[in-house]
DSSP file (Angstrom, degrees, kcal/mol; ACC not computed):
  #  RESIDUE AA STRUCTURE BP1 BP2  ACC     N-H-->O    O-->H-N    N-H-->O    O-->H-N    TCO  KAPPA ALPHA  PHI   PSI    X-CA   Y-CA   Z-CA
    1    1 A X              0   0    0      0, 0.0     2,-0.1     0, 0.0     0, 0.0   0.000 360.0 360.0 360.0 145.4   70.8  122.7   89.6
    2    2 A X     >  -     0   0    0      1,-0.1     4,-1.8     4,-0.0     5,-0.1  -0.406 360.0-105.8 -81.6 166.9   68.1  125.2   90.3
    3    3 A X  H  > S+     0   0    0      1,-0.2     4,-1.4     2,-0.2    -1,-0.1   0.810 119.5  55.4 -65.8 -29.0   64.9  124.3   91.9
    4    4 A X  H  > S+     0   0    0      1,-0.2     4,-1.4     2,-0.2    -1,-0.2   0.915 106.4  50.1 -68.7 -42.7   63.0  124.6   88.6
    5    5 A X  H  > S+     0   0    0      1,-0.2     4,-1.1     2,-0.2    -2,-0.2   0.886 106.2  55.4 -63.4 -37.9   65.3  122.2   87.0
    6    6 A X  H  < S+     0   0    0     -4,-1.8     3,-0.4     1,-0.2    -1,-0.2   0.888 107.6  51.3 -62.0 -37.8   64.8  119.6   89.8
    7    7 A X  H  < S+     0   0    0     -4,-1.4    -1,-0.2     1,-0.2    -2,-0.2   0.809 107.3  51.6 -70.6 -30.0   61.1  119.7   89.3
    8    8 A X  H  < S+     0   0    0     -4,-1.4     2,-0.4    -3,-0.2    -1,-0.2   0.666  85.5  98.4 -82.2 -17.7   61.2  119.1   85.6
    9    9 A X  S  < S-     0   0    0     -4,-1.1     2,-0.5    -3,-0.4    -4,-0.0  -0.577  71.8-138.4 -74.9 127.3   63.4  116.0   85.8
   10   10 A X        -     0   0    0     -2,-0.4     2,-0.2     1,-0.0    -2,-0.1  -0.723  12.5-127.4 -88.4 128.2   61.2  112.9   85.6
   11   11 A X        -     0   0    0     -2,-0.5     2,-0.4     1,-0.1    -1,-0.0  -0.532  21.4-126.5 -73.3 138.7   62.0  110.1   88.0
   12   12 A X        -     0   0    0     -2,-0.2     2,-0.3     1,-0.0    59,-0.1  -0.741  22.3-125.0 -86.1 131.9   62.4  106.7   86.3
   13   13 A X        -     0   0    0     -2,-0.4    57,-2.3    57,-0.1     2,-0.3  -0.596  32.4-173.4 -78.0 130.9   60.2  104.0   87.8
   14   14 A X  E     -A   69   0A   0     -2,-0.3     2,-0.3    55,-0.2    55,-0.2  -0.945   7.9-172.6-127.7 149.2   62.2  101.0   88.9
   15   15 A X  E     -A   68   0A   0     53,-2.3    53,-3.0    -2,-0.3     2,-0.4  -0.937  15.5-139.6-134.0 157.4   61.1   97.6   90.2
   16   16 A X  E     +A   67   0A   0     -2,-0.3    17,-0.4    51,-0.2     2,-0.3  -0.967  38.9 134.2-119.8 129.9   63.0   94.6   91.7
   17   17 A X  E     -A   66   0A   0     49,-2.2    49,-2.8    -2,-0.4     2,-0.4  -0.941  48.8 -86.4-160.5-179.0   62.0   91.0   90.8
   18   18 A X  E     -AB  65  31A   0     13,-2.0    13,-3.1    -2,-0.3     2,-0.5  -0.816  36.5-117.2-104.0 141.8   63.2   87.6   89.8
   19   19 A X  E     + B   0  30A   0     45,-2.7    44,-2.8    -2,-0.4    11,-0.3  -0.643  33.7 173.3 -75.6 122.7   63.8   86.4   86.2
   20   20 A X  E     +     0   0A   0      9,-3.1     2,-0.3    -2,-0.5    10,-0.2   0.603  65.5  20.8-106.1 -16.3   61.3   83.5   85.5
   21   21 A X  E     + B   0  29A   0      8,-1.2     8,-2.8    40,-0.1    -1,-0.3  -0.967  42.6 167.6-155.1 139.4   62.1   83.1   81.8
   22   22 A X  E     +     0   0A   0     -2,-0.3     4,-0.1     6,-0.2     5,-0.1  -0.062  48.0 115.2-134.3  31.8   65.0   83.8   79.4
   23   23 A X  E     +     0   0A   0      2,-0.1     2,-0.2     3,-0.1     5,-0.1   0.657  58.9  80.8 -79.3 -16.0   63.9   81.8   76.5
   24   24 A X  E >  S- B   0  27A   0      3,-0.5     3,-0.9     1,-0.1     2,-0.6  -0.526  92.4 -97.4 -91.0 158.9   63.4   84.8   74.1
   25   25 A X  T 3  S-     0   0    0      1,-0.2     3,-0.1    -2,-0.2    -2,-0.1  -0.675 101.6 -12.7 -78.2 117.4   66.1   86.6   72.3
   26   26 A X  T 3  S+     0   0    0     -2,-0.6    29,-2.1     1,-0.2     2,-0.4   0.689 118.7 100.1  64.6  24.1   67.2   89.8   74.1
   27   27 A X  E <   -BC  24  54A   0     -3,-0.9    -3,-0.5    27,-0.3     2,-0.3  -1.000  47.6-174.1-139.3 138.8   64.2   89.5   76.4
   28   28 A X  E     - C   0  53A   0     25,-2.5    25,-3.2    -2,-0.4     2,-0.6  -0.950  21.9-132.5-125.7 151.4   63.7   88.3   79.9
   29   29 A X  E     -BC  21  52A   0     -8,-2.8    -9,-3.1    -2,-0.3    -8,-1.2  -0.926  23.8-163.7-104.7 121.9   60.4   87.9   81.9
   30   30 A X  E     -BC  19  51A   0     21,-3.3    21,-2.9    -2,-0.6     2,-0.6  -0.918   9.5-149.7-112.5 126.2   60.6   89.3   85.4
   31   31 A X  E     -BC  18  50A   0    -13,-3.1   -13,-2.0    -2,-0.5     2,-0.5  -0.826  13.8-165.8 -95.2 122.0   58.1   88.4   88.2
   32   32 A X  E     - C   0  49A   0     17,-3.4    17,-2.3    -2,-0.6     2,-0.4  -0.921   2.9-161.3-110.5 126.5   57.7   91.3   90.6
   33   33 A X  E     - C   0  48A   0     -2,-0.5     2,-0.3   -17,-0.4    15,-0.2  -0.875   9.1-178.4-108.2 141.1   55.9   90.5   93.9
   34   34 A X  E     - C   0  47A   0     13,-3.1    13,-3.0    -2,-0.4     2,-0.5  -0.978  22.3-130.3-134.0 149.1   54.4   93.2   96.2
   35   35 A X  E     + C   0  46A   0     -2,-0.3     2,-0.3    11,-0.2    11,-0.2  -0.879  30.1 175.7-103.7 125.4   52.6   92.9   99.5
   36   36 A X  E     - C   0  45A   0      9,-2.7     9,-3.2    -2,-0.5     2,-0.4  -0.912  31.2-115.5-127.1 153.4   49.2   94.6  100.0
   37   37 A X  E     - C   0  44A   0     -2,-0.3     7,-0.2     7,-0.2     2,-0.1  -0.733  35.8-113.7 -87.3 133.5   46.7   94.7  102.7
   38   38 A X     >  -     0   0    0      5,-2.8     4,-1.2    -2,-0.4    -1,-0.0  -0.462  20.7-134.6 -65.0 136.4   43.3   93.2  101.9
   39   39 A X  T  4 S+     0   0    0      2,-0.1    -1,-0.1     1,-0.1    -2,-0.0   0.814  96.7  24.6 -67.8 -30.5   40.7   95.9  101.8
   40   40 A X  T  4 S+     0   0    0      3,-0.1    -1,-0.1     1,-0.0    -2,-0.0   0.886 131.1  32.6 -96.2 -51.8   38.1   93.9  103.9
   41   41 A X  T  4 S-     0   0    0      2,-0.1    -2,-0.1     1,-0.1     3,-0.1   0.706  89.6-136.4 -86.6 -19.7   39.9   91.4  106.0
   42   42 A X     <  +     0   0    0     -4,-1.2     2,-0.1     1,-0.3    -3,-0.1   0.427  53.4 141.8  82.4  -3.5   43.1   93.3  106.6
   43   43 A X        -     0   0    0     -6,-0.1    -5,-2.8     1,-0.1     2,-0.5  -0.459  57.3-114.7 -73.9 145.6   45.4   90.3  105.9
   44   44 A X  E     -C   37   0A   0     -7,-0.2     2,-0.3    -2,-0.1    -7,-0.2  -0.686  41.1-178.3 -80.6 123.9   48.6   90.9  104.0
   45   45 A X  E     -C   36   0A   0     -9,-3.2    -9,-2.7    -2,-0.5     2,-0.6  -0.859  25.2-118.5-122.3 158.2   48.5   89.2  100.7
   46   46 A X  E     -C   35   0A   0     -2,-0.3     2,-0.4   -11,-0.2   -11,-0.2  -0.860  25.0-172.4-101.8 124.7   51.1   88.9   97.9
   47   47 A X  E     -C   34   0A   0    -13,-3.0   -13,-3.1    -2,-0.6     2,-0.3  -0.904   8.5-164.2-109.3 143.3   50.3   90.2   94.4
   48   48 A X  E     -C   33   0A   0     -2,-0.4     2,-0.3   -15,-0.2   -15,-0.2  -0.934   9.3-167.3-129.2 152.7   52.6   89.6   91.6
   49   49 A X  E     -C   32   0A   0    -17,-2.3   -17,-3.4    -2,-0.3     2,-0.5  -0.973  14.8-140.5-135.9 149.6   53.1   91.0   88.1
   50   50 A X  E     -C   31   0A   0     -2,-0.3     2,-0.4   -19,-0.2   -19,-0.2  -0.948  20.8-173.9-115.5 126.1   55.1   89.7   85.2
   51   51 A X  E     -C   30   0A   0    -21,-2.9   -21,-3.3    -2,-0.5     2,-0.5  -0.962  21.3-136.3-122.5 136.7   57.0   92.2   83.1
   52   52 A X  E     -Cd  29  78A   0     25,-0.5    28,-0.8    -2,-0.4    27,-0.6  -0.818  30.7-170.8 -89.7 127.0   59.0   91.6   79.8
   53   53 A X  E     -Cd  28  80A   0    -25,-3.2   -25,-2.5    -2,-0.5     2,-0.3  -0.928  24.5-110.8-126.6 146.8   62.3   93.4   80.0
   54   54 A X  E     -Cd  27  81A   0     26,-2.9    28,-2.2    -2,-0.4     2,-0.4  -0.576  27.2-176.6 -77.8 129.4   65.0   94.1   77.4
   55   55 A X    >   -     0   0    0    -29,-2.1     3,-1.0    -2,-0.3   -29,-0.1  -0.867   3.6-172.1-126.5  91.0   68.3   92.3   78.0
   56   56 A X  T 3  S+     0   0    0     -2,-0.4    -1,-0.1     1,-0.2   -29,-0.1   0.849  84.2  35.2 -55.1 -42.9   70.7   93.5   75.3
   57   57 A X  T 3  S-     0   0    0    -31,-0.1    -1,-0.2     0, 0.0    -2,-0.0   0.391  97.7-127.9-101.1   3.1   73.5   90.9   76.0
   58   58 A X    <   +     0   0    0     -3,-1.0    -2,-0.1     1,-0.1   -36,-0.0   0.896  65.8 134.2  52.2  45.5   71.4   87.9   77.1
   59   59 A X        +     0   0    0      2,-0.0     2,-0.3   -33,-0.0    -1,-0.1   0.582  38.2  89.8-102.4 -11.3   73.4   87.6   80.3
   60   60 A X        -     0   0    0     28,-0.0     2,-0.2     4,-0.0     3,-0.1  -0.730  57.3-163.7 -96.6 140.1   70.6   87.1   82.9
   61   61 A X    >   -     0   0    0     -2,-0.3     3,-1.9     1,-0.1   -42,-0.3  -0.680  35.2 -73.3-114.8 165.8   69.4   83.6   83.8
   62   62 A X  T 3  S+     0   0    0      1,-0.3   -42,-0.2    -2,-0.2    -1,-0.1  -0.328 117.8  27.8 -59.6 137.1   66.4   82.2   85.5
   63   63 A X  T 3  S+     0   0    0    -44,-2.8    -1,-0.3     1,-0.4    27,-0.2   0.190  86.1 131.9  95.4 -16.2   66.4   82.8   89.2
   64   64 A X    <   -     0   0    0     -3,-1.9   -45,-2.7    25,-0.1     2,-0.6  -0.427  55.5-132.6 -69.7 145.2   68.5   85.9   89.1
   65   65 A X  E     +AE  18  87A   0     22,-2.9    21,-2.7   -47,-0.2    22,-1.7  -0.901  37.9 173.3 -94.7 121.6   67.2   88.9   91.1
   66   66 A X  E     -AE  17  85A   0    -49,-2.8   -49,-2.2    -2,-0.6     2,-0.5  -0.843  32.7-127.7-130.6 164.5   67.3   92.0   88.9
   67   67 A X  E     -AE  16  84A   0     17,-2.4    16,-3.1    -2,-0.3    17,-1.1  -0.953  26.9-164.6-111.8 133.5   66.3   95.7   88.9
   68   68 A X  E     -AE  15  82A   0    -53,-3.0   -53,-2.3    -2,-0.5     2,-0.4  -0.907   3.6-155.7-119.2 149.4   64.2   96.9   85.9
   69   69 A X  E     -AE  14  81A   0     12,-2.6    12,-2.6    -2,-0.3   -55,-0.2  -0.951  20.9-116.3-124.9 142.5   63.5  100.4   84.8
   70   70 A X  E     + E   0  80A   0    -57,-2.3    10,-0.2    -2,-0.4     2,-0.2  -0.513  46.2 150.1 -75.5 142.5   60.6  101.8   82.8
   71   71 A X        -     0   0    0      8,-2.6     3,-0.1    -2,-0.2     2,-0.1  -0.721  48.3 -42.7-150.2-161.9   61.4  103.3   79.4
   72   72 A X  S    S-     0   0    0     -2,-0.2     2,-0.2     1,-0.1    -1,-0.1  -0.372  75.0 -83.2 -72.8 159.2   60.0  103.8   76.0
   73   73 A X        +     0   0    0      1,-0.2     6,-0.3    -2,-0.1    -1,-0.1  -0.452  42.2 179.9 -64.9 129.0   58.1  101.0   74.3
   74   74 A X        -     0   0    0      4,-3.3     2,-0.2    -2,-0.2     5,-0.2   0.745  69.8 -13.0 -98.4 -33.7   60.6   98.6   72.6
   75   75 A X  S    S-     0   0    0      3,-1.7    -1,-0.2     1,-0.0     0, 0.0  -0.771  91.5 -71.5-146.2-166.0   57.9   96.2   71.3
   76   76 A X  S    S+     0   0    0     -2,-0.2     3,-0.0     1,-0.2    -3,-0.0   0.916 131.4  17.9 -61.3 -45.1   54.2   95.5   71.8
   77   77 A X  S    S+     0   0    0      1,-0.1     2,-0.6    -4,-0.0   -25,-0.5   0.458 111.4  84.3-104.9  -4.1   54.7   94.0   75.3
   78   78 A X  E     +d   52   0A   0      1,-0.1    -4,-3.3   -27,-0.1    -3,-1.7  -0.879  28.7 133.9-117.3 111.4   58.1   95.3   76.2
   79   79 A X  E     +     0   0A   0     -2,-0.6    -8,-2.6   -27,-0.6     2,-0.3   0.092  55.6  86.1-136.2  20.8   58.7   98.7   77.7
   80   80 A X  E     -dE  53  70A   0    -28,-0.8   -26,-2.9   -10,-0.2     2,-0.4  -0.915  57.0-155.7-122.3 150.6   61.1   97.8   80.6
   81   81 A X  E     -dE  54  69A   0    -12,-2.6   -12,-2.6    -2,-0.3     2,-0.4  -0.980  24.3-116.2-128.5 138.1   64.9   97.5   80.5
   82   82 A X  E     - E   0  68A   0    -28,-2.2   -14,-0.2    -2,-0.4   -26,-0.2  -0.585  30.7-177.3 -74.7 128.4   67.1   95.5   82.9
   83   83 A X  E     -     0   0A   0    -16,-3.1     2,-0.3    -2,-0.4    -1,-0.2   0.888  56.2 -20.4 -93.6 -51.7   69.3   97.9   84.8
   84   84 A X  E     - E   0  67A   0    -17,-1.1   -17,-2.4     0, 0.0     2,-0.5  -0.992  58.8-105.0-158.2 161.5   71.5   95.7   86.9
   85   85 A X  E     + E   0  66A   0     -2,-0.3   -19,-0.2   -19,-0.2     3,-0.1  -0.792  27.9 179.3 -90.7 126.8   71.9   92.3   88.5
   86   86 A X  E    S+     0   0A   0    -21,-2.7     2,-0.3    -2,-0.5   -20,-0.2   0.862  71.2   0.3 -94.1 -45.0   71.3   92.3   92.3
   87   87 A X  E     - E   0  65A   0    -22,-1.7   -22,-2.9     3,-0.0    -1,-0.3  -0.951  69.0-134.2-150.4 128.0   71.8   88.7   93.1
   88   88 A X        -     0   0    0     -2,-0.3   -24,-0.1   -24,-0.2   -25,-0.1  -0.466  35.6 -98.5 -76.9 151.5   72.7   85.8   90.8
   89   89 A X        -     0   0    0     -2,-0.1     2,-0.5   -27,-0.1   -25,-0.1  -0.364  33.4-122.7 -66.8 146.2   70.9   82.5   91.1
   90   90 A X        -     0   0    0    -27,-0.2     2,-0.5    -3,-0.1    -1,-0.1  -0.826  18.7-144.2 -95.1 128.6   72.5   79.8   93.1
   91   91 A X              0   0    0     -2,-0.5     0, 0.0     1,-0.1     0, 0.0  -0.781 360.0 360.0 -92.8 124.0   73.1   76.5   91.1
   92   92 A X              0   0    0     -2,-0.5    -1,-0.1     0, 0.0    -2,-0.0   0.393 360.0 360.0-106.9 360.0   72.6   73.4   93.3
């Protein structure tokens, strides 16, 4: 690839999180946690976001760690797609 082509390719945003709900058809809810420094106190705090992601085969269960990628809007709330399973949940 030439240097011009490398610049025009858009990087796809990916996040890693845990599946917290799989009760919907072809959709999972993924909770993504990130650590940020508090602006005044300087303490590290955990912020979390919940994203609805498309799961075509309904194969992911609660507790699984997955990677999701941003894409075109699939529905009103869903514009992420599950890319791959990183770690399956352990059943006790």
